[in-house]
C-alpha positions as CSV (number, residue, x, y, z in Angstrom):
1,M,23.0,119.4,40.3
2,S,21.1,122.5,39.1
3,R,22.8,125.9,38.8
4,D,20.5,127.3,41.6
5,S,21.5,124.5,44.0
6,A,25.1,125.0,43.2
7,N,24.9,128.6,44.3
8,A,22.8,127.8,47.4
9,G,24.2,129.6,50.5
10,R,26.7,131.7,48.4
11,L,26.4,135.4,47.9
12,V,26.1,136.1,44.1
13,R,26.9,139.6,43.0
14,P,24.4,141.2,40.8
15,R,25.2,141.5,37.1
16,L,26.0,144.9,35.7
17,K,23.7,146.3,33.1
18,R,24.8,147.9,29.9
19,G,23.7,151.4,28.9
20,T,23.4,154.7,30.7
21,H,23.2,154.7,34.5
22,V,21.9,157.8,36.3
23,R,22.2,158.2,40.1
24,D,19.4,160.3,41.5
25,E,19.7,160.4,45.3
26,E,17.4,163.5,45.5
27,H,14.6,161.5,43.8
28,Q,15.1,158.7,46.3
29,A,14.8,161.2,49.2
30,R,11.6,162.8,47.7
31,E,9.9,159.4,47.2
32,L,10.8,158.4,50.7
33,T,9.4,161.6,52.1
34,K,6.2,161.2,50.1
35,T,5.8,157.7,51.5
36,L,6.4,158.9,55.1
37,A,3.8,161.7,54.6
38,I,1.2,159.2,53.4
39,L,1.8,156.9,56.3
40,D,1.7,159.8,58.7
41,A,-1.6,161.1,57.2
42,E,-3.1,157.7,57.5
43,G,-2.2,157.6,61.2
44,A,0.5,154.9,61.1
45,D,2.5,154.9,64.3
46,G,5.5,153.4,62.7
47,A,6.7,151.6,59.6
48,F,9.8,149.9,58.2
49,I,11.3,152.3,55.7
50,W,13.5,150.6,53.2
51,T,16.8,149.6,54.9
52,F,19.7,151.4,56.6
53,A,22.5,149.8,54.5
54,D,23.0,147.3,51.8
55,P,26.7,146.3,52.4
56,W,26.8,144.0,49.4
57,L,25.6,146.8,47.0
58,T,28.7,149.0,47.2
59,H,29.0,152.5,45.9
60,S,31.5,153.2,43.1
61,A,32.5,156.4,41.3
62,D,32.2,154.4,38.1
63,P,28.4,154.2,37.3
64,R,28.9,150.8,35.6
65,H,30.1,149.4,38.9
66,D,27.9,151.5,41.2
67,L,25.7,148.7,42.7
68,D,24.4,151.1,45.3
69,M,22.5,152.9,42.5
70,T,19.8,150.2,42.8
71,S,19.7,150.2,46.5
72,T,17.0,151.7,48.6
73,A,19.3,152.0,51.6
74,L,19.6,155.3,53.5
75,V,23.4,155.2,53.3
76,K,25.8,154.1,50.6
77,T,28.3,151.5,51.5
78,C,31.9,152.5,50.6
79,E,33.5,150.2,48.1
80,R,36.8,150.5,50.0
81,G,37.7,152.3,53.2
82,H,35.4,154.6,55.2
83,G,33.1,157.5,54.7
84,T,33.9,161.1,55.7
85,T,30.8,162.2,57.5
86,Y,31.2,159.6,60.2
87,P,34.9,158.7,60.1
88,G,35.6,155.1,60.8
89,L,32.3,153.8,59.4
90,P,32.2,152.1,56.0
91,W,29.3,154.1,54.8
92,E,28.2,157.6,53.8
93,P,24.7,159.1,54.3
94,K,22.5,159.7,51.2
95,P,20.0,162.6,51.0
96,A,17.4,160.0,52.1
97,F,19.1,159.7,55.5
98,G,18.7,163.5,56.0
99,A,15.1,163.4,54.7
100,V,14.1,160.9,57.3
101,A,15.7,162.9,60.0
102,S,14.1,166.1,58.8
103,F,10.7,164.4,58.5
104,Y,10.7,163.3,62.1
105,T,12.2,166.5,63.5
106,T,8.9,168.2,62.6
107,R,6.8,165.6,64.3
């Protein structure tokens, strides 16, 4: 049996990379806003923008274990527990969440 077929149907966590890891949520929000502006200028009535949450890519205060850093989700999934902005939910909004809301508030 090949390694790929042995893992079929199982969630495999991404491998952590070595080196320096930098979280830049403001950059993510800027890129998303630029994309929305392009779509709006071209007359698109709607589009799928990234994803709301990536529950398997959890946020961690330790950059080596912050799997959310690679996620294009609008919210970061809490590694344990719940967020503070919306108590009881297992996620916390990123700046991209607010950027989407702000973009459509002006439309």
